[in-house]
N, C-alpha and C positions, 0 to 999 in steps of 0.2 A: 943791959940788954933792953931794947925798947919793947913797948907793948905789942906791936905787930909781930916782932920776932918771937916773943914769948907765946903769942897765940899760935903761930905756925908750929912751934915745938910742941905745944900742948895738943894741937890737932894731930900732929904726926905721931905722938905717943899713943893717942887713942886709936889711930888707924893701924898702927903696928899691932896693938893688942887685939883688935877686932877684925883683922884682915888675914885671909889665907895667902894673900899675895904680898908677902913681906918685902920682896925685891923692889916694889914700887917706892918704898920709903928707904932711901939710901942717903948717906951724907950729901951726895950731889943734889938730889931732889930737894932736900931741906935747904941747901945753900941757894938753889935757884928760887925757891919760894921766898926766902929772906930778901934776896935781891929784888924780886918782883914787888915786894911790899915796902921795902925800905930805901932803895937807892934814890938819891936826890935827882938824878937825871932821867927824864921821861923816856928818852931813847933807850937807855939801859933797861929800864923797867919793861918797856915793850919787848926788847930782845929776850929778856928773861921770861916774860909772860908767854911768849911763843913756845917756850919749852915746858910750860906747866901743864899738868893733866888733872890737877886737883880742882874739882868743881867749887869747893869752898873758897879757894883762892880767887877763882874767877868772880864769884859773888862779891867777895870782900873788895876786890879791886874795882869792880863795876860800880859799887855803891860809894866807895870812899876815896879813890885816887883823886888827887888834886888836878891832874891833867886830863882834859876832855878826850884827847886822843887815846890815852891809856884806858880810860873808862870805857870808851867805845869798843876798843879791841877786846877787852874782857867781856863786855856785854854780849858780844857776838857768840860767846860760848855759854851764856846763861839761859836756862830753860825754866828755872824755878819761878812759878807764877807770882808768888808773894814778893820776890825780889824784883821782878819786872814791874809789878804794881808800884812798889816803893819808888823805883827809878822814874817811872812814867809820871808819877804825881809830884816828885820832889826834885829831880835833877834841874840844875840851873840852865842847862844847855838844851834848847828846843830840839836840835837834831838827835840828841841822845834820848830825850823823852819820846820822840817819834820812833826811834829804833826799839825802845822798850815796848811801845804800843804794838809794833809789828809782830813781836813775839808773844804777845799776850792774847788770852781768850776771855778776859774778864769784862763782861758786858756792863756791869754796874760801874766799873771804873771808866769805861768809854763814855758812858752817860755823864759821869761827874766831870770828866775832862772836857767834853764838848760844850758843857755849860759854863765851865769856870777857868779853863786855861787862858793865859794872857796872849799866847801866840796863835795867830790864825792858822798857820800851817799845822800846828799840833791839833787844833780843834778840827780841822778838815780831816786829818788822819784818823782821829777818834771817830768822827762821823762815818767815815767809810768802814771802820771796823765795827760799828754799831749795827751789824747786819741782822741780828736776831730781834731787835726791838721793833715794836709796832706802837710804841708810846707816842701818840700824836701830840700830847701836851709838850713833850720835850722838843719834837720837831717844830711845833708851832712857836715855842719860845725862841728857838734858834732862828727861824725864818723871820720873825718879827723884830727881834732885838739884837742879834749878833752884829757887832760893829763892822765885820768884814763882809763885803758884798760877795766874795767868792764862796764863803761858807754859806751865806744865805742862798746863793744859786744852787749849791750842791744839795741842800736840804729840800729844795722844792720837789725833787723827784720822790721824796718819801712822804709827802703830805697828801692827804686824801680829802681834807676839809675844803669845800668850795668857798666857804666864807673867808678862810685864811687867804686863799688866792685872790679874792676880791679886795681884801684889806691891803694886801701887798701891792696889787696892781694900782690901787689908788694912792698909796702912801709911801712906798719905798723910795729912798733918796736916789737910788741907782736906776737909771732908765733900763739897763739890761735886765735887772731883777724884775722890774715892773713888766717888761715885755715877756719874760719867761712865765711869770705868774698869769698874765693875761692869756697866754697860749694854753694854760692848763685849765682855764675856766670852761666848763662844758655848758652848752646851750640847751641840752636835753633835759629840762626840768619842768 
């Protein structure tokens, strides 16, 4: 019996012992969980996953399945913030990292991702989710040093420092970013 199968059986035993709804743990549900975790065909794992109701299985599949489509399907059912954080920071597929960001509320993680993720689309998503932050030093760093002009454009709306606008208007390599920064410079000083 493989490790994933043993894990499902162990979790099932615990849920039977601690659950008043024993009907949820039937041989059929155990079988579906095993197929979800162990079948070699991603299409079969997706079919089985569609029948699963166990949140622990969704978490396990979202974090560990080798197929991005299966991980994505499981991730749609995950609400655990620590799991979403782990996926947003570590999954190899940008689309899945963005999906985890969409479900998260972790402002410190958004800040970490906007400064460090290699994918500009993921950084943009993190920046839009960084709604509580007023940390001008983070916004300044993004505006001045992010390699993607779309990310730099997006952050300009969050900046309040006129000196940053001036620096960008003079030095940014993208004329559109320079133009946006120039438009934000106030002359009432």
